[in-house]
All heavy atoms as an XYZ file, in Angstrom:
597
protein
N      15.199    -17.142     74.559
C      15.013    -15.867     73.887
C      13.680    -15.911     73.129
O      13.426    -16.830     72.386
C      16.178    -15.621     72.932
C      16.190    -14.221     72.407
S      17.547    -13.832     71.276
C      18.971    -14.205     72.223
N      12.891    -14.923     73.343
C      11.584    -14.907     72.702
C      11.677    -14.373     71.279
O      12.679    -13.795     70.870
C      10.595    -14.028     73.495
O      11.057    -12.687     73.447
C      10.462    -14.508     74.919
N      10.612    -14.568     70.565
C      10.561    -14.144     69.167
C      10.695    -12.638     69.008
O      11.235    -12.154     68.032
C       9.240    -14.631     68.598
C       9.088    -14.423     67.145
C       7.854    -15.127     66.679
N       7.013    -14.148     66.020
C       5.768    -14.341     65.707
N       5.171    -15.448     66.033
N       5.079    -13.420     65.088
N      10.205    -11.875     69.965
C      10.202    -10.418     69.865
C      11.317     -9.761     70.680
O      11.277     -8.575     70.932
C       8.859     -9.867     70.328
C       7.743    -10.336     69.446
C       6.864    -11.335     69.725
C       7.411     -9.855     68.151
N       5.997    -11.496     68.681
C       6.309    -10.598     67.697
C       7.931     -8.866     67.330
C       5.723    -10.394     66.466
C       7.350     -8.654     66.103
C       6.256     -9.410     65.679
N      12.323    -10.519     71.067
C      13.360     -9.956     71.931
C      14.144     -8.840     71.246
O      14.555     -7.894     71.898
C      14.298    -11.042     72.433
O      15.001    -11.617     71.359
N      14.389     -8.940     69.935
C      15.101     -7.862     69.241
C      14.276     -6.578     69.275
O      14.811     -5.483     69.401
C      15.478     -8.257     67.794
C      16.343     -7.174     67.135
C      14.256     -8.501     66.943
C      17.749     -7.174     67.569
N      12.963     -6.695     69.164
C      12.096     -5.519     69.236
C      12.175     -4.894     70.621
O      12.179     -3.679     70.762
C      10.665     -5.899     68.880
C       9.699     -4.783     69.041
C       8.707     -4.698     69.966
C       9.629     -3.561     68.289
N       8.029     -3.518     69.822
C       8.571     -2.798     68.808
C      10.364     -3.057     67.234
C       8.231     -1.555     68.293
C      10.017     -1.810     66.736
C       8.972     -1.082     67.255
N      12.261     -5.707     71.653
C      12.352     -5.194     73.022
C      13.700     -4.542     73.306
O      13.799     -3.626     74.092
C      12.118     -6.324     74.022
C      10.733     -6.890     73.932
C       9.913     -6.417     75.084
N       8.565     -6.937     74.988
C       7.512     -6.184     75.140
N       7.634     -4.914     75.408
N       6.312     -6.696     75.053
N      14.756     -5.048     72.653
C      16.097     -4.503     72.909
C      16.433     -3.307     72.029
O      17.113     -2.391     72.463
C      17.159     -5.586     72.690
C      17.218     -6.592     73.810
C      18.321     -7.604     73.590
N      17.940     -8.487     72.493
C      18.716     -8.783     71.456
N      19.913     -8.295     71.367
N      18.287     -9.591     70.499
N      16.010     -3.323     70.769
C      16.404     -2.289     69.801
C      15.226     -1.756     68.995
O      15.218     -1.844     67.763
C      17.463     -2.860     68.848
C      18.734     -3.315     69.507
C      19.546     -2.183     70.084
O      19.321     -1.018     69.699
O      20.400     -2.460     70.922
N      14.226     -1.161     69.632
C      13.065     -0.708     68.858
C      13.375      0.432     67.900
O      12.816      0.495     66.802
C      12.071     -0.277     69.931
C      12.907      0.057     71.111
C      14.077     -0.880     71.053
N      14.273      1.311     68.270
C      14.579      2.452     67.398
C      15.400      2.003     66.191
O      15.243      2.541     65.095
C      15.296      3.558     68.196
C      15.679      4.726     67.307
C      14.405      4.032     69.337
N      16.239      0.992     66.356
C      16.987      0.441     65.239
C      16.030     -0.138     64.200
O      16.184      0.089     62.997
C      17.950     -0.639     65.729
C      18.732     -1.387     64.663
C      19.714     -0.453     63.981
C      19.453     -2.562     65.277
N      15.033     -0.865     64.657
C      14.043     -1.435     63.746
C      13.240     -0.324     63.079
O      12.964     -0.371     61.883
C      13.139     -2.427     64.497
C      13.981     -3.612     64.954
C      11.978     -2.881     63.618
C      13.280     -4.550     65.889
N      12.888      0.694     63.840
C      12.154      1.830     63.279
C      12.969      2.482     62.162
O      12.444      2.766     61.082
C      11.857      2.839     64.388
C      11.118      4.061     63.926
C      10.859      5.027     65.067
O      11.236      4.787     66.192
N      10.214      6.114     64.768
N      14.246      2.690     62.390
C      15.110      3.304     61.373
C      15.256      2.410     60.152
O      15.272      2.898     59.015
C      16.494      3.578     61.956
O      16.389      4.451     63.051
N      15.347      1.107     60.371
C      15.471      0.178     59.251
C      14.217      0.184     58.381
O      14.310      0.131     57.146
C      15.750     -1.229     59.774
N      13.050      0.257     58.994
C      11.803      0.308     58.230
C      11.747      1.580     57.384
O      11.399      1.540     56.200
C      10.573      0.216     59.167
C       9.289      0.530     58.423
C      10.503     -1.158     59.804
N      12.119      2.712     57.972
C      12.120      3.967     57.213
C      13.154      3.939     56.096
O      12.895      4.422     54.990
C      12.374      5.145     58.150
C      11.196      5.520     59.041
C      11.616      6.519     60.103
C      10.060      6.070     58.216
N      14.331      3.378     56.368
C      15.359      3.278     55.320
C      14.895      2.382     54.184
O      15.103      2.710     53.007
C      16.653      2.740     55.927
N      14.245      1.272     54.518
C      13.735      0.368     53.488
C      12.678      1.066     52.627
O      12.694      0.950     51.396
C      13.159     -0.887     54.130
C      12.583     -1.918     53.168
C      13.672     -2.460     52.252
C      11.914     -3.034     53.939
N      11.776      1.798     53.270
C      10.761      2.547     52.524
C      11.417      3.531     51.552
O      11.031      3.625     50.387
C       9.840      3.299     53.492
C       8.835      4.249     52.870
C       7.787      3.472     52.086
C       8.176      5.102     53.933
N      12.421      4.242     52.017
C      13.108      5.216     51.161
C      13.880      4.538     50.034
O      13.917      5.048     48.911
C      14.026      6.096     51.993
C      13.240      7.112     52.778
O      12.521      7.916     52.212
N      13.341      7.067     54.090
N      14.516      3.397     50.321
C      15.228      2.679     49.264
C      14.276      2.166     48.194
O      14.570      2.245     46.995
C      16.012      1.508     49.863
C      17.331      1.865     50.524
C      17.904      0.639     51.230
C      18.315      2.403     49.506
N      13.136      1.633     48.612
C      12.151      1.147     47.650
C      11.659      2.279     46.749
O      11.472      2.095     45.545
C      10.976      0.485     48.371
C      11.279     -0.844     49.060
C      10.059     -1.309     49.851
C      11.729     -1.894     48.072
N      11.479      3.452     47.326
C      11.037      4.597     46.529
C      12.167      5.126     45.641
O      11.930      5.516     44.490
C      10.533      5.700     47.451
N      13.394      5.108     46.154
C      14.533      5.612     45.384
C      14.782      4.779     44.129
O      15.074      5.319     43.060
C      15.806      5.621     46.259
O      15.576      6.484     47.370
C      17.013      6.106     45.486
N      14.661      3.465     44.249
C      14.913      2.585     43.110
C      13.649      2.249     42.329
O      13.618      1.300     41.567
C      15.610      1.307     43.586
C      17.012      1.563     44.059
C      17.337      1.434     45.396
C      18.002      1.954     43.165
C      18.622      1.679     45.837
C      19.289      2.197     43.604
C      19.611      2.068     44.936
N      12.608      3.039     42.515
C      11.347      2.920     41.775
C      10.679      1.547     41.883
O       9.954      1.135     40.994
C      11.533      3.286     40.296
C      11.727      4.778     40.099
O      11.151      5.544     40.900
O      12.448      5.168     39.169
N      10.944      0.842     42.976
C      10.211     -0.390     43.242
C       8.779     -0.018     43.600
O       7.828     -0.673     43.193
C      10.881     -1.200     44.371
C      10.061     -2.416     44.740
C      12.296     -1.590     43.970
N       8.656      1.059     44.357
C       7.356      1.641     44.695
C       7.353      3.043     44.084
O       8.100      3.907     44.530
C       7.161      1.727     46.230
C       5.834      2.355     46.558
C       7.296      0.354     46.857
N       6.572      3.267     43.038
C       6.608      4.574     42.361
C       5.888      5.649     43.185
O       4.663      5.711     43.228
C       5.894      4.313     41.038
C       4.999      3.148     41.308
C       5.677      2.333     42.368
N       6.673      6.479     43.847
C       6.128      7.565     44.659
C       6.788      8.874     44.260
O       7.962      8.902     43.884
C       6.388      7.314     46.146
C       5.745      6.084     46.783
C       6.257      5.912     48.204
C       4.242      6.205     46.777
N       6.045      9.949     44.391
C       6.627     11.276     44.164
C       7.368     11.702     45.426
O       7.236     11.081     46.483
C       5.530     12.308     43.840
O       4.713     12.479     45.002
C       4.693     11.873     42.649
N       8.129     12.770     45.305
C       8.870     13.280     46.455
C       7.911     13.660     47.586
O       8.165     13.381     48.760
C       9.738     14.493     46.042
C      10.394     15.122     47.241
C      10.789     14.066     45.027
N       6.802     14.274     47.241
C       5.810     14.662     48.244
C       5.213     13.441     48.930
O       5.032     13.428     50.143
C       4.693     15.492     47.591
O       5.279     16.592     46.899
C       3.716     16.009     48.619
N       4.926     12.405     48.147
C       4.373     11.184     48.720
C       5.378     10.478     49.625
O       5.014      9.931     50.663
C       3.925     10.230     47.610
C       2.711     10.722     46.861
C       2.429      9.888     45.635
O       3.339      9.339     45.011
N       1.151      9.801     45.274
N       6.660     10.499     49.250
C       7.697      9.902     50.089
C       7.779     10.636     51.425
O       7.867     10.021     52.483
C       9.067      9.919     49.374
C       9.043      8.997     48.163
C      10.184      9.499     50.323
C      10.252      9.148     47.262
N       7.740     11.966     51.368
C       7.771     12.753     52.604
C       6.579     12.465     53.494
O       6.716     12.315     54.714
N       5.397     12.367     52.900
C       4.199     12.066     53.680
C       4.255     10.658     54.255
O       3.881     10.430     55.412
C       2.958     12.224     52.800
N       4.741      9.703     53.463
C       4.867      8.331     53.952
C       5.880      8.252     55.083
O       5.659      7.557     56.085
C       5.271      7.401     52.815
N       7.008      8.963     54.955
C       8.007      8.999     56.024
C       7.411      9.547     57.316
O       7.630      8.998     58.402
C       9.212      9.846     55.623
C      10.195      9.090     54.788
O      10.277      7.876     54.853
N      10.944      9.815     53.982
N       6.673     10.626     57.204
C       6.065     11.229     58.390
C       5.049     10.286     59.033
O       5.032     10.119     60.261
C       5.392     12.552     58.020
N       4.225      9.658     58.222
C       3.205      8.753     58.757
C       3.830      7.520     59.406
O       3.447      7.125     60.516
C       2.245      8.340     57.639
N       4.805      6.924     58.728
C       5.452      5.723     59.282
C       6.240      6.069     60.538
O       6.212      5.327     61.528
C       6.345      5.055     58.215
C       7.203      3.955     58.812
C       5.499      4.503     57.094
N       6.943      7.200     60.536
C       7.694      7.606     61.721
C       6.763      7.852     62.906
O       7.069      7.472     64.038
C       8.521      8.857     61.425
N       5.633      8.490     62.665
C       4.680      8.738     63.744
C       4.099      7.430     64.276
O       4.015      7.224     65.493
C       3.557      9.649     63.250
N       3.722      6.539     63.381
C       3.158      5.254     63.801
C       4.189      4.429     64.567
O       3.902      3.916     65.657
C       2.670      4.473     62.576
C       2.138      3.073     62.872
C       0.848      3.157     63.680
C       1.916      2.315     61.592
N       5.397      4.320     64.016
C       6.433      3.553     64.704
C       6.861      4.220     66.012
O       7.240      3.541     66.961
C       7.633      3.346     63.788
C       7.401      2.395     62.615
C       8.620      2.370     61.709
C       7.064      1.003     63.106
N       6.801      5.537     66.059
C       7.110      6.235     67.305
C       6.130      5.881     68.410
O       6.518      5.684     69.562
N       4.853      5.793     68.061
C       3.847      5.397     69.049
C       4.058      3.963     69.513
O       3.954      3.658     70.709
C       2.447      5.555     68.467
C       1.966      6.982     68.252
C       0.640      6.979     67.500
C       1.825      7.700     69.572
N       4.358      3.081     68.574
C       4.593      1.680     68.927
C       5.859      1.549     69.762
O       5.887      0.831     70.766
C       4.674      0.818     67.644
C       5.077     -0.603     67.969
C       3.348      0.839     66.915
N       6.918      2.274     69.369
C       8.181      2.234     70.106
C       7.993      2.738     71.525
O       8.550      2.185     72.473
C       9.243      3.076     69.381
O       9.430      2.538     68.077
C      10.556      3.067     70.123
N       7.179      3.753     71.697
C       6.950      4.314     73.034
C       6.334      3.280     73.966
O       6.582      3.285     75.173
C       6.039      5.547     72.933
C       5.656      6.162     74.256
C       6.910      6.586     75.024
N       6.592      6.954     76.379
C       6.651      6.140     77.431
N       7.013      4.894     77.277
N       6.370      6.561     78.634
N       5.552      2.370     73.439
C       4.950      1.332     74.265
C       5.966      0.274     74.691
O       5.750     -0.425     75.670
C       3.806      0.650     73.503
C       2.676      1.588     73.164
C       2.077      2.256     74.390
O       1.838      1.602     75.386
N       1.869      3.552     74.326
N       7.077      0.178     73.970
C       8.069     -0.859     74.240
C       9.135     -0.389     75.226
O       9.564     -1.139     76.087
C       8.744     -1.318     72.925
C       9.869     -2.293     73.197
C       7.714     -1.944     72.011
N       9.570      0.858     75.094
C      10.674      1.336     75.924
C      10.190      1.656     77.332
O       9.029      1.963     77.563
C      11.355      2.583     75.312
C      11.962      2.238     73.980
C      10.405      3.732     75.175
N      11.107      1.586     78.272
C      10.804      1.877     79.663
C      11.177      3.321     79.953
O      12.311      3.725     79.699
C      11.617      0.952     80.581
O      11.342     -0.386     80.222
C      11.269      1.188     82.034
N      10.253      4.110     80.487
C      10.613      5.491     80.814
C      11.627      5.532     81.957
O      11.605      4.681     82.843
C       9.286      6.126     81.234
C       8.400      4.992     81.575
C       8.875      3.798     80.805
N      12.493      6.493     81.892
C      13.512      6.665     82.919
C      13.076      7.798     83.831
O      12.696      8.863     83.365
C      14.879      6.999     82.284
C      15.930      7.217     83.338
C      15.284      5.907     81.325
N      13.118      7.562     85.123
C      12.739      8.622     86.052
C      13.817      9.691     86.059
O      15.003      9.389     85.932
C      12.567      8.073     87.478
O      13.791      7.462     87.882
C      11.450      7.058     87.540
N      13.428     10.950     86.189
C      14.427     12.018     86.205
C      15.296     11.914     87.452
O      14.817     11.545     88.521
C      13.598     13.300     86.217
C      12.239     12.897     86.649
C      12.072     11.460     86.306
N      16.594     12.200     87.318
C      17.483     12.106     88.477
C      17.171     13.197     89.489
O      16.687     14.264     89.144
C      18.873     12.301     87.873
C      18.634     13.045     86.609
C      17.279     12.616     86.119
N      17.443     12.908     90.713
C      17.236     13.899     91.769
C      18.537     14.648     92.024
O      19.621     14.144     91.733
C      16.778     13.212     93.068
O      17.783     12.270     93.466
C      15.454     12.499     92.869
N      18.436     15.832     92.560
C      19.618     16.639     92.861
C      20.460     15.924     93.905
O      19.953     15.378     94.874
C      19.203     18.011     93.372
N      21.763     15.901     93.682
C      22.671     15.271     94.618
C      22.865     13.788     94.391
O      23.653     13.156     95.075
N      22.175     13.212     93.411
C      22.353     11.784     93.133
C      23.496     11.593     92.142
O      23.904     12.517     91.448
C      21.065     11.190     92.575
O      20.772     11.763     91.326
N      23.993     10.376     92.057
C      25.065     10.065     91.115
C      24.483      9.824     89.733
O      23.396      9.293     89.596
C      25.818      8.810     91.556
C      26.607      9.035     92.839
O      26.865     10.206     93.174
O      26.954      8.043     93.492
N      25.236     10.224     88.692
C      24.803      9.892     87.344
C      25.321      8.504     86.988
O      25.892      7.799     87.817
C      25.253     10.959     86.340
C      26.764     11.024     86.177
O      27.486     10.185     86.758
O      27.224     11.921     85.450
N      25.139      8.098     85.726
C      25.518      6.742     85.331
C      27.014      6.495     85.367
O      27.476      5.365     85.316
C      24.953      6.416     83.947
C      25.519      7.261     82.830
C      24.745      8.559     82.598
O      23.981      8.998     83.465
O      24.927      9.155     81.533
N      27.822      7.553     85.470
C      29.268      7.419     85.528
C      29.804      7.590     86.947
O      31.011      7.647     87.146
C      29.936      8.435     84.595
C      29.483      8.306     83.176
C      28.663      9.257     82.600
C      29.862      7.212     82.413
C      28.237      9.135     81.290
C      29.437      7.079     81.097
C      28.620      8.042     80.543
N      28.924      7.679     87.914
C      29.346      7.803     89.295
C      29.701      9.224     89.712
O      30.213      9.447     90.799
N      29.430     10.196     88.838
C      29.713     11.587     89.189
C      28.535     12.158     89.951
O      27.385     11.819     89.697
C      29.959     12.418     87.925
C      31.160     11.945     87.145
C      31.316     12.739     85.888
N      30.135     12.552     85.050
C      30.135     12.592     83.738
N      31.251     12.825     83.094
N      29.038     12.408     83.048
N      28.805     13.053     90.866
C      27.770     13.679     91.671
C      27.110     14.778     90.862
O      27.761     15.588     90.222
C      28.418     14.270     92.920
C      27.541     14.361     94.107
C      27.164     12.978     94.540
N      26.660     12.968     95.893
C      25.765     12.117     96.296
N      25.274     11.237     95.484
N      25.355     12.131     97.511
N      25.769     14.820     90.869
C      25.044     15.883     90.169
C      25.001     17.136     91.042
O      24.869     17.052     92.239
C      23.613     15.455     89.876
C      23.521     14.339     88.902
C      22.057     14.083     88.584
N      21.921     12.886     87.786
C      22.062     12.827     86.479
N      22.365     13.918     85.806
N      21.928     11.707     85.831
N      25.080     18.269     90.383
C      24.968     19.532     91.100
C      23.513     19.796     91.454
O      22.607     19.461     90.679
C      25.518     20.677     90.259
N      23.234     20.374     92.611
C      21.845     20.705     92.964
C      21.251     21.653     91.921
O      21.923     22.542     91.424
C      21.985     21.393     94.319
C      23.288     20.930     94.866
C      24.171     20.689     93.673
N      20.010     21.428     91.585
C      19.325     22.292     90.643
C      19.452     21.853     89.194
O      18.817     22.411     88.322
N      20.290     20.866     88.913
C      20.458     20.396     87.547
C      19.728     19.087     87.305
O      19.761     18.556     86.213
C      21.948     20.193     87.204
C      22.805     21.445     87.236
C      24.242     21.085     86.923
C      22.298     22.464     86.251
N      19.061     18.546     88.330
C      18.465     17.224     88.248
C      17.232     17.170     87.471
O      16.836     16.266     86.897
C-alpha cells in the first residue's frame, strides 16, 4: 500500500475533512476569522481541492442505450 493510497481511494472524504477542520478552527477562534472571511476561505479551499480531486478520480464514460447499469438492469433507449 502506497503512502497516498487513501487519497486515491477517498479524495472527497479528505476534501470534506479539510473544510470541516478549517471551519472548526474558525468556530473555536483558533484562527480568528470573520464570517465573510470564513466563507471566502471555504470557497477558495473547496475550489482548490476540487481541482486537485479532479486529477485523482477516474472519469466514467456515459452509458450507452440498451446497456446494463451497475445493478444488471437494462437501460431504456434514449436515457443513456
